[in-house]
C-alpha positions in Angstrom: 7.7 -3.0 30.6 8.4 -1.6 27.5 8.0 -5.0 25.9 4.5 -4.4 26.5 4.1 -1.4 25.9 5.1 -2.6 22.2 3.1 -5.2 22.5 0.4 -2.9 22.7 1.2 -0.5 20.2 1.7 -3.6 17.8 -1.6 -4.7 18.4 -2.7 -1.8 17.7 -1.3 -1.3 14.6 -2.6 -4.9 13.3 -6.7 -3.3 14.9 -6.2 -0.5 12.3 -4.9 -2.2 10.0 -7.2 -4.6 10.0 -10.1 -2.2 10.6 -8.7 -0.1 7.2 -9.4 -3.3 5.3 -12.3 -3.6 6.3 -13.5 -0.5 5.9 -11.6 0.1 2.2 -10.6 3.2 4.7 -6.9 2.7 3.1 -3.8 2.5 5.4 -3.1 6.0 6.0 -5.0 5.4 9.3 -2.0 4.0 11.1 0.2 7.9 10.6 -2.6 9.5 12.8 -2.4 5.7 15.0 1.3 6.6 15.5 1.7 10.1 16.4 -1.2 9.7 18.8 -0.3 6.2 20.6 3.2 6.2 21.9 3.7 8.8 23.9 0.6 8.0 25.0 1.7 4.8 26.3 5.3 6.0 28.3 6.8 5.6 25.3 9.3 8.1 22.4 6.7 9.7 20.3 7.6 9.6 16.7 8.1 12.8 14.6 5.9 13.9 11.6 9.0 13.8 9.3 10.2 9.3 10.1 6.1 9.1 9.9 6.2 10.8 6.0 8.6 7.8 5.3 7.0 4.9 7.1 4.0 5.7 5.0 5.5 6.3 1.4 7.5 2.8 2.2 4.6 1.6 3.5 3.4 2.8 0.1 6.1 2.3 -2.2 5.9 -1.5 -0.9 2.1 -2.2 -1.6 2.8 -1.0 -5.7 5.7 -3.6 -6.4 3.9 -6.3 -4.3 0.7 -5.2 -6.3 2.2 -5.5 -9.5 4.2 -8.4 -9.4 1.2 -9.9 -8.4 -0.6 -8.4 -11.6 2.0 -9.5 -13.6 2.5 -13.5 -11.7 -1.6 -14.2 -12.9 -1.1 -12.6 -16.5 -3.5 -9.5 -15.6 -1.5 -7.1 -17.7 -1.1 -8.5 -21.5 3.3 -7.8 -23.0 2.6 -7.4 -25.6 0.6 -4.7 -27.9 1.8 -2.8 -31.1 3.6 0.4 -31.1 -0.5 2.0 -33.1 -2.3 0.6 -31.2 -3.8 -1.7 -34.8 -4.7 -5.3 -33.9 -2.4 -7.3 -36.5 -5.7 -10.0 -37.5 -8.1 -7.3 -38.6 -6.3 -3.4 -38.7 -9.0 -2.0 -36.2 -8.1 -0.1 -33.9 -7.4 -1.4 -30.0 -10.1 -0.1 -28.3 -7.9 -1.1 -24.6 -6.1 0.9 -22.1 -3.1 1.8 -22.0 -0.8 -1.7 -20.9 2.7 -1.4 -19.2 
């Protein structure tokens, strides 16, 4: 019975992730789901402290994944002059900050 409840909870989380991504609302919608869903399924409720930790870890994982993907596909330039001046024509560089 507990396995069925966990599968139901995981199904609700996956559905919420899908709808959050589809609607562009972000993954923060998972926290209320994990706060209210387990007691409805007869499972032990999660505390706000645990939910905050899960949200922070999820955000950190998304940040690291995005940074590595941007670096892998060269969406971020690693070359920038310290003064922000292009060497070829001595004109100020109008670009943004580069990591």
